[in-house]
N, C-alpha and C positions, 0 to 999 in steps of 0.2 A: 399441608406442605406440598404434596404431589399434585393436587388439583391446581394449586396456584401456579406451579411451574409449568404444568401442561397447558394451562390457559395462556400463559405468557408466551411460550414457545410457538404455539399455533397462531396466536395473534401477531407475533413478530414476523411470522412467515407470510402474513397477508390474508389469513383466513378469519372470517367473522366468527366470534366465539360467544356463546351464551354460557355464563358461569352460574351454576345453581349452588346456593348455600342455604342449608336449613337453619343454621344458627343466626340470630338468637331466638327465632320463633320456636324452633325445636332444639332443646339443649341436650347436653350429654353429662355424664357423671363428672368428667374431668375438665371440660371447658367452662370458661367464665365470661367470655365476650363473644361478639359476633364477628371479630376480626378474622381474616383469612390467615392461615399459617400460624395459628396460636400454638405455642409450645407448652406442653403440660407436664412433662416428666423430668426435663432437665433443660439447662440453657446451653449445653455444650454440643458442638459439632465434632468434637473429638480432635484427634491429631491433625495439624495442618502441614505436616511434613510430606511433601509430594515426591520425595526420592526414596524414603525408607518405610512408608506406611501406606497401606492400600486405601484407607479412607482419605488420607491426604491427597493421594492420586485422584480420587473421585472429586475432591474439591477442585483440583487443577482442571479436570475435564469439564466440570460444570462452569467454571469461569471461562474456559476457552469457548464454550458454546453459548456465551451471553446469558448465563443462568440468572434469573431474577433472585432466587433464594440466596445464592452465594453473594451477589452484589449487595443485597440488603444486609446480609450477615456481616460482610466486610465493613459496611457503612455504620453498623451499630455493634461493633465488636467490643469485647471487654478483655482486660489483661487476664491471661490464663496459661502462662508459661508457653509450652509448645503446642497447646491446644487452641481451638477457635471457639470462644464462648461469646454469647450475644446478650444484649439487653432485650429480654423477651418481649416486653410490651412495645418498646420502640420499634423492634424488628417487625412484629406483626402489623403494627399500624402502617409502617412504610410499605410493606408488601401489599396491604389492602389499598392504600392510596394509589400506588403505581398501577394496580390492576383496574381500579375504578376509573382512572384517568385515561386508560388506553382507548384509542379511537376504535379499535376492532373488538372491544369486549363490552358486552351488555350483561349486567348482573341481574339475575332473577332470584329474589329471596323465596324461600319455601322448600319443603322437603320433597324429594323425588322418591316415590315409594315402590316403583317397579321398573324393571328393565324394559325399555321401549323397543318396538319392532323395527322402526324406520329411523333414518338419520345416522350420523356418525357421532358416537358417544364415547366419552372416557369417564369411567367411574373411579374416583380416587377418594373413597369414603373413609380412608384411614382405618385405625384399629377399632373404632367405635361405630361401625355400620349400624344404622337403625334396624330395628327388628322387622319392620315392614319390608324394607329393601332386602334384608337377609332372607326373608321368606321367599321373595320373588326370585332371588338367585338360586335358592335350593330347588324351587319348582322347575326352573328352566334347565339347570345342570343335571338334575337327577342325583345330585350328591350333596351330602351335608357339608356346609362350610365348617372347617375345623376351627377350634377355639383354644386359646391359652389365656392365662391370667397375667396381667401386668400390674406392677405396683409402683406407686409414686413416692418419691423421697420428700421429707419435710424441709421447710424453709424457715430460717431463723433470722430475727432482727439483729443486725450487727451490734447495735448499742447495748444489747443484753448479754453479749459474750464477754467473759472475764479474760482480759488480755494479760493479767498477771499469771495466768496458767496457759493460755493459748498463745501461739505465735504465728507470724506470717512467714511462709516459705513454700515455694514450689518444690516438688520432689526432685532431688539432684540439682536444685537451683536452675531448672530449665527456664528459658526465656532470655531474650536479648537485653531487656531493660529491667531496671530495678522494680518497676511497677508490675511487669510480667512475672518476675521471680517471687513477687509477694501476692500473687493472685489467689493463693490458698491460705486458709487458716488451719492450724493444726492443734489438736487437743490430745495430750499424751495420757497413756494409762500404764500403771505398773501391773505386775502380774496379778496381784490380789484384786485390783480394780477391774481388770479384764475378766477374771473368773466370776466376780459378782455380777458384772454386766451381762455375761453370757447366761448365767442362771436366771437373771431377770427377764431376758428376752424369751428364754424357753418357757418360763412360767406365766408370761403375760397372756391375757385373753386375746384371741385372734378372731378375725372376721371368718365366719363360717360360710361355706358354699351351699347353694340351694340344692335340694335333692335332684339328682340326675346330672348335675354339673361335674365335670372332671377338671382337675387343675393340672394342666400341663404347662409348667413355667418355661419361658425362654431362658436359657442358661446365662445369657448376657445381662439379664435384668432380674435376678433372683431376689425375692424378699430376704431380709437379713435373718428372719426366723428359719427359713428353709436352709440357708447356709449354716446356721448354728446347729440345726438338727443333723446336718451331715457330719458334724464333728466339732469339738470344742476349739480346734485350732483353725478351722476353715476361714473364719472372718479375719484372723490375724495374718493369714496368708493371702487374703483377698483385699477388700476395701480398707481394712484396718492395718495393712502391713506397715511396719515402721521404717523400712529401708529408705535411704536417700534423704533422711531428715535428721536434724540435730536440734534439740531443745535448748534455746539460749538461756532459759531460766535454770536449767540443770544440765549444762554441757558435759558434765562428767558422768551422767547416767543415761544409758540407752533406754528409750521407752520400750516397753513390752509390746505395745500396740498404739496406733495413732488413728484418731478419727479426723478426716479432712473435711473442710467446708470450702466450697468454691463460690466466689463472687457471682451474684445472680442478676445484678442490675448495674447500670452505669453509675448511679449515685453511690454504690457501695454500701447501701443500707440493708441489703438482703443477701444472705448466704445459704446455699443449699448443702445438705449433708451428703457428701459424695458416696454413692453406692448404697444408700440406706433406704432403699425401697422397702416398704413394710405393709403387712396386713394386720398389725396390732390395732386394737381398738383405740380410739382417740385418747381416753383417759389414761390408758396404760402407756401410750407413746410419751405423753408429757412426763410421767414419772420415770420411765426407763431412760429417755434421752437426757434428762437432767442429772443422771448419774455420771455423765461424761464430764471429766474435769474441764472447766471453762464454760460449761453450759448449765451450771447449777441454777442459774436464774434466767435461763433462756426463755424468750418469748417467741412464739411460733406464728409466722405469717400464714403458714399453711402446714397442716399435719399430713402425714402420709396417707395413702389410700390404696385401694385395689379395684381393678375393673377388668371386665372380660373383653378380650380382643378377639376379633374374628379375622380369619384369612382363608384364602382359597387353596385347594390342593392344585396349585398352578401347574405342576408337571402333567397333570391329567386334563385340566380344563382349558389352558391357554396355549396358543401357538407362539412361534418365535417372534411374532409382531405384537404380542401381548393382547391378541384378540381372543374373545371367547369362542371356542370351537363350535359350540351349539348356536351361536348368534354372532357372526363375524363383524357386524356393524358396531359391536361393543368392545371397547378395550378397557382393561383394568390397569391401574397404576398405584404405586405407593405400597404402604404396609399391608394392604389387603391381598397383595400378590405373593406375600411370603418373604419380603425383605424386612430387615429389622434396622431401625435407626432413622433419625431425621434426614440425614444426608442421602442414605440409600433410597428412602422413599421419594425425596425430591428428584433424585436422579432418574428414577423410573417414570416420574411425571414428565421430565424433560424429554426422554426418548418417546414416550407415548404421544406427547404433543407434536413432536416433529413427524412421527410416523403417520399420525392422523391427518396432519396438514398436507403431507405429500400425497396421501391417498385421495384427498379431496381435490387436489390440483392435478391429478392424473400423472404424477411422477412416481417412479420406482425408487424406493429408498430401503435398503437393507438395514437391519439392526446394526449397532456398532460391532466391530469385530470382537471376537472372544478374548483377544489379547488386551483389550481395554478393560478398565474397571466396570464401566457400564455394561459392556458386552459380556463380561464374565458373570455378572449378576443375572442378566437376562437369560443367558445360556443355562445357568444353574436352576432358576425357578421354572423355566419352560421345558425342561427335559433332562438337565444334568443331574438333578436330585432324584433320589429314589422316592417315588410317589407314596410308597407304603410307609415310609418313615419321615415324610417331609415335615420340616419345622422351619420357623423363621431364621434367616441367616444374615449376619453382617457381612460386608465385603471383606475379603481377606485373600492373600496371595495363593491360598490353597485352591481357590476357584479358577485360577488362571492356568492356561496351558504351560507345562513345565518349561523352564529355561535349560537348554543343554549347556553343560559345562565345557568350556574350551580350554585346552591345555591344562587339564587337571580340575580338581574340585574347587568350586567357588565358596568363599565365605558367605555368611548370611548377608552382611552389609553389601557386598558386591552383587550377590544374587538379587536382592531387592532393588538395587539401583538398575540392574539389567531389566527387571520386570517393568519398572516405571519408564525407563528410556524406550523400551519396545512399545509400551502402551501409548505414550505420548505421540510417537510417530504414527501409530495406527489410528489414533483418534483424530489427529490433524488431517490424515488422508480421508477419513470418513466425513469430517466436516466439509472438506473441499469437494 
């Protein structure tokens, strides 16, 4: 995702780009194609609200900067209430086609196994950096790349879902059209069903880690087993919360918990189970997930899985232009820098591509101001975060310089609007 956006931005600035991609010659645990920008964990870009949500603001900034990822996401969007979801396969194909067709981009297939000494480079290897390249990074930086484990949610064939128990509804009926308000399927549980489900999750066999590996999960993508282990009510107050939903099959009875599924492709033939990243073994997943009312006969297009993500201790290793301090001809972008999420990763690619192009053209270009969503993320990963406790971070208003209240204390809605207004003005000035 980040490499695609970086290549696009540099090429659009008039710089010749060589784009290296190791897939499909060298595969990964999670990827299945050789397409650029293949999405593996979800099909959601999250909230598209650019006035009240930090990730929605990031969408706005990327659109304003002629971002390829956002343009193709918009072109292949799916109904998802107030969120932006995409048809994953169509999206990745479109990104790949646009990059391959660009006059300033030459694609070279094959794995890059070490950090080069000369030239201007951007490494956007995502969460699954190959072991050979990871070893090269460790050798040059003198520091171990940190690691955490990320889990993938399962995907269900729509035709196998029992609509006599499940129903269509977005939480709080979000979305402007009827199609958007019905972008989610909901499966209700009463208290006994929920308790039995939690027991089954806790008892199911799990993927074990290899000796010497440490599992430091990112809190925004916790496996459901880890959430269940933190307390029996954790899931019911997380991805299984029943608020904002009314079961039309039993309108007189409030569900104790609700499992949501989100449309995963344009045809509406696939739905992913929202927030159900898992490290349960495959056989156990089938048994446990079929305990969900409405999924008794579910057929799975993909079961969940777990993989090891690597990221740099960016506050220590990168400068504010995203360059490796030990070798300034190399920039990093995307999830390997310690941002979390598709949108955040692509945004870091956008900035890295523009900064690299400016450097090659002899222009001086500062990073985006910290008042912007992109600038707030860069400031956080390149010095704002404590290097001793550095962990992947989604964009959020807590990373922005505070807004001073005028004439008394602002409400949250007014405060968020003030953040986004200030950010848009600063970002437009940076683009100019």
